[in-house]
N, C-alpha and C positions, 0 to 999 in steps of 0.2 A: 212232341214235335211241334214246332212253331209253323203253323200253316202259312202265315203271312210271309215267311221266309222262302217258301218253295212255291207259292201261288203265283200264277200269271195274273196280274191285275186286270180288271175289266177293260181298262183303256187299251190293252194289248190283246184282248180276246174278241174273237169274231162271234157275233150274236145277231139274232133276228128279233123283230117285234111281232107280236101276234097279229098286228094290223098290216104287216107287209104282205104283198101278193105272193102267190106261189111262184110266179115267174121270178120275182126278186130273190126269193129263197133259193131257187134252182141256180140262179146266176151266181149268188154268193157261194154256194156249195161247190159249183164248178170252178170258180176262180181260185178258191182256197184249197180244194181237194180234200176237204174233211168228210167224214162219214156221218157225223152228228154235230149239231150246233145248238147251243142254248137258246131258248125263246123267252123273251121278257114282255111284260105289259108296258104301257106307256109311262109308268112310274118306275121302271127298271126292276120291278119285282119279278123274281124267277118263277116261271110257269111250268117249265119242262124242257125237253130237248126234242128236236125233230131229226130224223135220220133219212138216209137215202131210201130206205125201204118205205118210209111214210110217203115220200114223193112218188115212188114207184106204184104203190097201192092206190094212191090218189089218181094217177094218170090212167091206170088200168080201169078204175071204177068209172072215170069220166069218159073213157074211150078216145082221148085226144092228148097228143103230146105237143100240140101246136103252142108255141110260146105266147102268142096273142091271147089264146083261149085261157091260159093260166093266169092272166091278169084279172079274171073274174073271181078268183078264189083267194082266200086269206089264209095265212099260216095257222092262225088260231083254229081254223076248221079241220086241220089235219093233226093237230097236236095231241100226243098221248101224254097226259099230265103225270102219269105214273112211271114214265120212262126216265131214267137217269136222275134218281133222287139226289137232292143237294145235301150238303153237310154244313153245319154251323161253323163259323170261323173259329169257334172254341173247341171243335171236335178233337178227340185224342188220337194219338198215333194209330192205335188198333182199328178204330173206325175208318180212318183214311185208308189204311192198307186193305182192309176188308172190302171197301167200296171199289178200290182200284183193281182188285182181283177180278171184278165183274165187268169193268168198263175201262176205257182208255183215259178218261178224265172224270173228275168229280167237280161239279159246280159248288162253289162256296158262297154262302149267303150270310148276311148279318141278322140281327134279331128282328128286323123288319121284313125279312125275306127278300131283301134287295141283293142282287148279284154283286159280289165283291171281286170275283175272278174265278179261275179254275185251277185245280191241281192236276197235273198230268201224271200218268204212270211213270213216264221218264224222269220228271223232276223229283218225284218221291224216291225212285230207285237211286238216282244220283245222290240225293241227300242221305239216304241210308248207307250207301257205299262210303261216302265221305265221313260218316259218323263213326265208322269202325276204328 
C-alpha cells in the first residue's frame, strides 16, 4: 500500500499546536466537527491527539466552561501522548489496516517524527475497494 497515495497531506489536515490555548482548541473542534485532532510541537513534530473527552475532563476538573477562563490553559497540558499512535510513512498495508481498526484516522510521520498527514479509515477502504 502506498500511504502517500491515500494520505490527506498535512496542508489539508486540521491540527493544533501544544502551545494553543484550550479555547482555541475547542473553537477548532467545534468549527470542524471532529472528535480528535493531531497535536504538534512548534517544529511540527507529532506529539499525540486530543479528543473531545480530553476537553470534557479538563472542563470538569477546572469546574468552568467559561470561554475566557479556557485561555489560561494550553493544549499541551491536556495531551495524552499515548493516544492515537502514528505510523511511519513507510508502514506496510497490514499495519495501516490494524491501526484503522482501532481509530478513524492514523497520523503519518516521517523519519524525524514530523507530521506528513493522516490516513482516514474511509480513504483506506476506498483504496482497498478499488484494488479488487
